[in-house]
Phi, psi and omega in degrees: 000143178240148175240133181232126182244129175265094187189168166291137183302325181291349174278331189259318188303318180294344182273351181274145184292147175305138175054038180258359186243133182267333182207134176237127170240127174226148178233075190291150176283145180195161176054046179281343183081007180246156173281124180262150178221136176211151181270124178280132182227162175231137182262128181241129179298120183207098185288336186271316184242011180305136181260359177224149176255126182255207182300134176061030174080002182289142184264141180225145181257134181272122175249119180284125183264326179163174181246136183232136174249146177208145173284143186275058173256170193298324181299311181288326177303319180292323178293329175290316188281327188308307180298333179285324177288328174296321176294321179300318177300314180299320189279338184293140176289166181303334177253014187276164181230151171241130173242121180245118186264118185222184172234182189297338186284334188241343195296323182289324176294316181292330177296318176298317178296318180293323175302320179295318184281314186264334189098140185295332178291341181274354175281126183252316183204150159255115180265133176258116172267111185256138180217165184225078187209143176101185188289158177249138179279149174251004182241355181197174172290126183297131179277116182226048177203156169244164177245138177233116181267130180249118174241152176238156178291319180230112184294350182263344182209114182205156183284123177211095183271086185302320183290348181272354178298140171287144182267149180238150180298145169288143179289332178228073187301334180293342182272348185248351178094155187298322183297310178294321179299320180291326182281327185083176179242162179279152180294159170258199176280002175249116183250113174273117183205135179292156172287175180291115181298146182299331181249016182281159182298326183273359181295126177255346185093355178286130190300326185251025182300135177258145184291146183295333179301323178292316179289327175301316182299315183291315186289324179292322185274327190250009173213168178242164176306140180073001172295164179254125180247138182238138171223110183257016163226069197292330177056240185278357178084015182302321178301315180293322178296318181288321180298316177297318180301321188263007176078032176253149171279157185215152170233120179244137177227131172204144181264000183268123176301324179298318179297316183297322179296319179295317180298314181297315177302315185292312183279333175297331181274343184251320182214064190295339185262001185241022183233130172252133180253144177214131002286173186291341182261040174299154177303136179288150180292141178279156180290333178218129179287128180278000000 
């Protein structure tokens, strides 16, 4: 079953039970070059007058704390991200993992912040997603990779299903023998995978959509069937689509109406009977994604 929320993630995350999530993947927005503004709110448990429904049907009242504007530079981005990462740490189960998808401009700042919240011992890997697509620079080395930071709730016990890894071909199969060549090798911390092709079947039209192959690898290795997967910057809904495909429960949160429309289109066509939307007046899916 999936839950999809059209809201600021800080409105929903505090309403979820502690240690109730087995895997969190986020691909936060950053460096848009625009001044962002958001209303700070606090959720108060109120069964009588609550204006929002949280986990297991509990009602919560939204209390407005204030409005904050910030330029989308790294200092303000960290201030935006920190309370959400603190909630992620609270929500993760004892065997849970957090994956934060970033690029070269933010990854080093976010790693210091995550070390403070999770502890340096909880950092397991920096994964490099490498691709070879798009324009080439004539003034510097062309940037063709993203960074994915992997942290665990408990460095001594965490979900890591080694046998669920997809195998990749050997670059020189003749050197390893036919048996190994047929089986392939397990991936390293550098993942070569194309971006979502503009004419590919999984393309939704969402500008920052990530390929399902990247999420499949993460979900298969770092979660089990029926586990709960959370993505609170859901975007195009790739995390939910892969979770539904692999038999995981999921919670998706995004405050963008455009993202919610894409998610509704996507999941209505793949798993229309296993998704609950909140609030009930979510934007209706368009007949064709733009």
